[in-house]
MIMIDO-765407 format. One line per field, with one value per residue (C-alpha): residue number from 0; residue in three letters; z, x, y. Coordinates in steps of 0.05 Angstrom, whole numbers. Layout:
<sites>
nr = [NUM,...]
rest = [ALA,...]
c3 = [Z,...]
c1 = [X,...]
c2 = [Y,...]
</sites>
This chain:
<sites>
nr = [0,1,2,3,4,5,6,7,8,9,10,11,12,13,14,15,16,17,18,19,20,21,22,23,24,25,26,27,28,29,30,31,32,33,34,35,36,37,38,39,40,41,42,43,44,45,46,47,48,49,50,51,52,53,54,55,56,57,58,59,60,61,62,63,64,65,66,67,68,69,70,71,72,73,74,75,76,77,78,79,80,81,82,83,84,85,86,87,88,89,90,91,92,93,94,95,96,97,98,99,100,101,102,103,104,105,106,107,108,109,110,111,112,113,114,115,116,117,118,119,120,121,122,123,124,125,126,127,128,129,130,131,132,133,134,135,136,137,138,139,140,141,142,143,144,145,146,147,148,149,150,151,152,153,154,155,156,157,158,159,160,161,162,163,164,165,166,167,168,169,170,171,172,173,174,175,176,177,178,179,180,181,182,183,184,185,186,187,188,189,190,191,192,193,194,195,196,197,198,199,200,201,202,203,204,205,206,207,208,209,210,211,212,213,214,215,216,217,218,219,220,221,222,223,224,225,226,227,228,229,230,231,232,233,234,235,236,237,238,239,240,241,242,243,244,245,246,247,248,249,250,251,252,253,254,255,256,257,258,259,260,261,262,263,264,265,266,267,268,269,270,271,272,273,274,275,276,277,278,279,280,281,282,283,284,285,286,287,288,289,290]
rest = [UNK,UNK,UNK,UNK,UNK,UNK,UNK,UNK,UNK,UNK,UNK,UNK,UNK,UNK,UNK,UNK,UNK,UNK,UNK,UNK,UNK,UNK,UNK,UNK,UNK,UNK,UNK,UNK,UNK,UNK,UNK,UNK,UNK,UNK,UNK,UNK,UNK,UNK,UNK,UNK,UNK,UNK,UNK,UNK,UNK,UNK,UNK,UNK,UNK,UNK,UNK,UNK,UNK,UNK,UNK,UNK,UNK,UNK,UNK,UNK,UNK,UNK,UNK,UNK,UNK,UNK,UNK,UNK,UNK,UNK,UNK,UNK,UNK,UNK,UNK,UNK,UNK,UNK,UNK,UNK,UNK,UNK,UNK,UNK,UNK,UNK,UNK,UNK,UNK,UNK,UNK,UNK,UNK,UNK,UNK,UNK,UNK,UNK,UNK,UNK,UNK,UNK,UNK,UNK,UNK,UNK,UNK,UNK,UNK,UNK,UNK,UNK,UNK,UNK,UNK,UNK,UNK,UNK,UNK,UNK,UNK,UNK,UNK,UNK,UNK,UNK,UNK,UNK,UNK,UNK,UNK,UNK,UNK,UNK,UNK,UNK,UNK,UNK,UNK,UNK,UNK,UNK,UNK,UNK,UNK,UNK,UNK,UNK,UNK,UNK,UNK,UNK,UNK,UNK,UNK,UNK,UNK,UNK,UNK,UNK,UNK,UNK,UNK,UNK,UNK,UNK,UNK,UNK,UNK,UNK,UNK,UNK,UNK,UNK,UNK,UNK,UNK,UNK,UNK,UNK,UNK,UNK,UNK,UNK,UNK,UNK,UNK,UNK,UNK,UNK,UNK,UNK,UNK,UNK,UNK,UNK,UNK,UNK,UNK,UNK,UNK,UNK,UNK,UNK,UNK,UNK,UNK,UNK,UNK,UNK,UNK,UNK,UNK,UNK,UNK,UNK,UNK,UNK,UNK,UNK,UNK,UNK,UNK,UNK,UNK,UNK,UNK,UNK,UNK,UNK,UNK,UNK,UNK,UNK,UNK,UNK,UNK,UNK,UNK,UNK,UNK,UNK,UNK,UNK,UNK,UNK,UNK,UNK,UNK,UNK,UNK,UNK,UNK,UNK,UNK,UNK,UNK,UNK,UNK,UNK,UNK,UNK,UNK,UNK,UNK,UNK,UNK,UNK,UNK,UNK,UNK,UNK,UNK,UNK,UNK,UNK,UNK,UNK,UNK,UNK,UNK,UNK,UNK,UNK,UNK,UNK,UNK,UNK,UNK,UNK,UNK]
c3 = [-1640,-1564,-1523,-1447,-1415,-1347,-1333,-1404,-1450,-1394,-1400,-1474,-1464,-1422,-1479,-1541,-1602,-1597,-1655,-1714,-1691,-1732,-1717,-1711,-1755,-1724,-1746,-1796,-1868,-1919,-1943,-2014,-2067,-2056,-2129,-2150,-2092,-2109,-2185,-2197,-2138,-2095,-2145,-2185,-2122,-2094,-2158,-2164,-2092,-2106,-2171,-2137,-2070,-2044,-1977,-1937,-1885,-1826,-1798,-1757,-1818,-1794,-1853,-1874,-1931,-1977,-2045,-2107,-2120,-2166,-2210,-2244,-2179,-2134,-2139,-2131,-2091,-2156,-2188,-2128,-2154,-2089,-2095,-2092,-2106,-2080,-2112,-2054,-2056,-2023,-1958,-1972,-2047,-2094,-2157,-2129,-2127,-2096,-2111,-2044,-2048,-2001,-1998,-1957,-1928,-1890,-1892,-1823,-1806,-1757,-1752,-1804,-1774,-1793,-1780,-1721,-1684,-1632,-1661,-1626,-1674,-1679,-1734,-1760,-1804,-1853,-1897,-1969,-1949,-1906,-1841,-1787,-1760,-1720,-1691,-1631,-1575,-1576,-1628,-1572,-1596,-1577,-1582,-1629,-1673,-1747,-1753,-1705,-1747,-1814,-1875,-1905,-1843,-1846,-1917,-1911,-1841,-1847,-1908,-1860,-1805,-1736,-1711,-1648,-1586,-1529,-1459,-1439,-1368,-1372,-1377,-1452,-1506,-1571,-1631,-1695,-1758,-1751,-1809,-1833,-1889,-1915,-1944,-1982,-1981,-2006,-1953,-1971,-1937,-1882,-1845,-1906,-1884,-1811,-1787,-1729,-1693,-1747,-1803,-1849,-1879,-1945,-1933,-1967,-1916,-1913,-1858,-1840,-1792,-1758,-1737,-1677,-1642,-1658,-1604,-1641,-1581,-1561,-1502,-1477,-1479,-1517,-1579,-1634,-1663,-1731,-1701,-1666,-1736,-1734,-1800,-1835,-1869,-1850,-1796,-1724,-1700,-1723,-1686,-1618,-1590,-1526,-1554,-1504,-1523,-1537,-1600,-1585,-1601,-1546,-1497,-1449,-1435,-1504,-1483,-1419,-1375,-1320,-1339,-1375,-1445,-1428,-1369,-1414,-1440,-1405,-1437,-1416,-1483,-1484,-1538,-1517,-1587,-1587,-1522,-1532,-1470,-1494,-1565,-1598,-1646,-1607,-1566,-1493,-1496,-1544,-1511,-1449,-1429,-1421,-1384]
c1 = [1280,1275,1295,1287,1352,1381,1445,1446,1492,1522,1464,1476,1550,1532,1491,1516,1478,1465,1417,1459,1521,1556,1532,1574,1556,1511,1482,1436,1418,1468,1510,1493,1542,1549,1556,1496,1453,1467,1470,1412,1366,1377,1400,1335,1291,1323,1313,1241,1227,1255,1215,1149,1156,1162,1176,1149,1185,1160,1194,1242,1262,1224,1210,1146,1152,1092,1075,1075,1001,1000,1062,1038,1038,1085,1160,1189,1252,1285,1268,1286,1336,1375,1386,1461,1496,1562,1602,1625,1669,1643,1682,1691,1691,1741,1710,1639,1616,1551,1507,1494,1440,1429,1390,1416,1356,1402,1478,1492,1524,1581,1635,1656,1672,1698,1675,1722,1689,1634,1568,1502,1447,1376,1353,1299,1306,1257,1256,1235,1164,1164,1162,1204,1257,1301,1306,1325,1274,1223,1269,1318,1390,1445,1521,1558,1619,1602,1662,1628,1564,1546,1589,1534,1535,1610,1605,1546,1545,1614,1587,1545,1561,1533,1495,1487,1445,1420,1398,1328,1302,1254,1311,1309,1359,1340,1381,1388,1429,1441,1451,1393,1385,1363,1402,1383,1433,1439,1447,1520,1533,1484,1474,1474,1458,1447,1375,1362,1298,1245,1296,1303,1370,1390,1349,1364,1355,1329,1350,1333,1381,1401,1471,1464,1531,1601,1652,1718,1761,1744,1791,1781,1856,1851,1880,1827,1818,1841,1907,1917,1923,1998,2014,1956,1931,1859,1857,1873,1865,1935,1971,1995,2055,2063,2046,1992,1924,1894,1907,1925,1855,1828,1886,1888,1963,1992,2065,2047,2091,2040,2021,1955,1962,1920,1966,2028,2004,2061,2046,1973,1943,1897,1937,1986,2013,2056,2095,2165,2206,2271,2267,2275,2216,2171,2116,2116,2052,2085,2154,2160,2224,2191,2131]
c2 = [-4073,-4083,-4144,-4153,-4174,-4192,-4156,-4126,-4165,-4207,-4255,-4266,-4277,-4338,-4365,-4401,-4424,-4498,-4507,-4486,-4523,-4575,-4645,-4707,-4767,-4820,-4886,-4853,-4870,-4894,-4836,-4816,-4793,-4718,-4699,-4740,-4714,-4641,-4642,-4689,-4675,-4614,-4563,-4565,-4570,-4506,-4468,-4492,-4470,-4400,-4395,-4414,-4378,-4308,-4275,-4217,-4175,-4135,-4073,-4116,-4158,-4219,-4265,-4299,-4349,-4360,-4389,-4347,-4341,-4280,-4278,-4214,-4175,-4214,-4225,-4294,-4305,-4325,-4258,-4216,-4163,-4170,-4244,-4262,-4328,-4353,-4408,-4452,-4513,-4576,-4586,-4660,-4673,-4640,-4610,-4604,-4531,-4509,-4449,-4417,-4363,-4305,-4240,-4181,-4144,-4096,-4102,-4074,-4007,-4019,-4072,-4122,-4190,-4258,-4330,-4331,-4274,-4280,-4256,-4242,-4266,-4288,-4336,-4381,-4442,-4475,-4536,-4529,-4548,-4485,-4524,-4491,-4538,-4490,-4420,-4378,-4383,-4325,-4292,-4276,-4269,-4317,-4315,-4362,-4369,-4378,-4425,-4473,-4476,-4507,-4486,-4443,-4398,-4393,-4367,-4318,-4289,-4255,-4217,-4175,-4125,-4113,-4052,-4011,-4017,-3973,-3994,-3973,-3958,-4017,-4067,-4077,-4064,-4030,-4053,-4013,-4014,-4089,-4137,-4179,-4229,-4296,-4355,-4417,-4474,-4546,-4599,-4607,-4541,-4558,-4624,-4670,-4742,-4724,-4720,-4673,-4653,-4651,-4644,-4705,-4723,-4691,-4628,-4562,-4506,-4435,-4388,-4317,-4283,-4218,-4199,-4153,-4146,-4172,-4187,-4179,-4198,-4270,-4275,-4203,-4188,-4121,-4153,-4162,-4231,-4206,-4182,-4249,-4280,-4269,-4304,-4268,-4331,-4315,-4369,-4348,-4419,-4438,-4381,-4405,-4369,-4407,-4476,-4492,-4519,-4451,-4409,-4337,-4311,-4356,-4346,-4287,-4300,-4309,-4320,-4360,-4317,-4311,-4240,-4230,-4202,-4140,-4126,-4124,-4057,-4019,-3951,-3955,-3938,-3998,-4033,-4088,-4096,-4033,-4047,-4075,-4064,-4097,-4070,-4138,-4127,-4174,-4141,-4158,-4198,-4247,-4245,-4289,-4253,-4185,-4159]
</sites>
């Protein structure tokens, strides 16, 4: 898959996904009971959609949704042997568990990543009536953090990997081995009561997506995001050695000693985590007293 670029990936690094981001509540419709909305309305409508619709893929894993016109010769989404379901807790209501469906077209071949990593993706979003409500412009990829998007993306995107790319003489990149898939989510893991663009409130959502490249070092300090999760609770946002406003994975000077983390690599092996000049068990980049 080729994409024309300006300055290779530097252009994409300046971009961030604005369409899949979490929305803040506004003066919209009255908020419905989340358990009632899912159990009595959306759950059956999602299953019905999957039983009566199918999808087609081209060579680049672009998705076309269509009705199931010939059940004898066509396979519904519901009967797709690759269909997976995740049991996901509602982020607001205890005891409410959603079925979040996804289909992996291609898992990806390179790096695993988390919802806290920076991912270069393209995507397209539909309502259950197959009307497109969202998507990357001209299918061009954009950078975003899954954690800053809707809960369904946080759950599904990290189940994939990225791929590889090569630069071409004509100013394009060719991506290969990337992750690609589709997810179907209730509105409780989407925007729920919030209306946006041509998306009504309480809309179950369908997304196709591709995960091209993962940036595993958000602050470019040569310490991967996963390593910056010092307490290993799976959440790097609560690890902040110097107590400033930035967690370590977003802070290029983790101990606030005026020396960038990547420059505290005294042995020059490209890894600041194994340099401990005073032998106190704390690497220099986390120890304000040593450089």
